[in-house]
C-alpha positions in Angstrom: -0.9 -25.3 -53.3 2.7 -25.2 -54.6 5.7 -26.1 -52.6 6.9 -22.5 -52.5 3.7 -21.2 -51.1 3.6 -23.9 -48.4 7.2 -23.1 -47.4 6.3 -19.4 -47.2 3.2 -20.2 -45.1 5.3 -22.3 -42.7 8.0 -19.6 -42.4 5.3 -16.9 -41.6 3.7 -19.1 -39.1 7.0 -19.8 -37.4 7.9 -16.1 -37.3 4.5 -15.2 -35.8 4.6 -18.0 -33.2 8.0 -16.7 -32.0 6.4 -13.3 -31.4 3.4 -14.8 -29.8 5.5 -16.9 -27.5 6.9 -13.9 -25.8 3.4 -12.3 -25.5 1.8 -15.4 -24.0 4.5 -16.0 -21.4 3.0 -13.9 -18.6 4.2 -14.8 -15.1 3.1 -13.4 -11.8 6.7 -13.4 -10.5 9.6 -11.2 -11.2 11.9 -14.1 -12.2 11.1 -17.6 -13.2 13.0 -18.8 -10.1 10.6 -17.1 -7.7 8.4 -19.3 -5.5 4.6 -19.8 -5.7 3.6 -17.2 -3.1 -0.2 -17.6 -3.6 0.0 -21.3 -2.7 2.4 -20.6 0.2 0.0 -17.9 1.7 -3.0 -20.2 1.4 -1.1 -23.1 3.1 0.1 -20.7 5.8 -3.5 -19.7 6.6 -4.8 -23.3 6.6 -5.8 -24.7 9.9 -3.6 -27.5 11.0 -5.8 -30.6 11.1 -3.3 -32.4 13.3 -3.2 -29.8 16.1 -3.1 -31.8 19.3 -5.1 -29.2 21.2 -8.1 -29.8 18.9 -8.7 -33.2 20.5 -9.4 -31.6 23.9 -13.1 -31.4 24.2 -13.2 -30.3 27.8 -13.9 -26.6 27.8 -12.6 -24.8 30.8 -15.1 -22.4 32.3 -17.7 -21.8 35.0 -21.4 -21.5 34.0 -22.2 -19.3 37.0 -19.4 -16.9 36.2 -20.4 -16.8 32.5 -24.0 -16.1 33.4 -22.9 -13.2 35.7 -20.8 -11.7 32.9 -23.7 -11.9 30.5 -26.0 -10.3 33.0 -23.6 -7.5 33.7 -23.3 -6.9 29.9 -27.0 -6.8 29.4 -27.8 -4.7 32.5 -24.8 -2.5 33.3 -24.6 -0.9 36.7 -25.5 2.7 36.9 -22.7 5.2 36.7 -21.4 6.6 39.9 -22.8 10.0 41.0 -20.7 13.1 40.0 -18.3 14.4 42.8 -19.5 17.2 44.9 -18.4 20.7 43.7 -16.4 22.7 46.2 -15.4 26.3 45.6 -12.2 27.7 47.1 -12.9 31.3 48.3 -9.8 33.3 48.5 -6.5 31.8 49.2 -7.2 31.0 52.9 -8.1 27.4 52.2 -11.7 27.8 53.4 -14.2 26.1 51.2 -17.7 27.2 50.7 -20.4 24.7 49.8 
């Protein structure tokens, strides 16, 4: 390979790499100064392992009350009977049943 052909090959590779550099620079942000929103959102939704309330193992509640709620859910009380129908006859205020 002669010196001229090697020089031409290097110049062509350099020109093509300049075009490819713009093509390969894909960013998920509008500007390069924008933050990393994906990481921020994942950290925002991460449970805090140092939450002081997580050490409380005493669960407030009453077993009798919980059992009554479950029983009422499984066996709901019957609906109340429909109200009696009264018919107003005329405008005298006398009702007929």
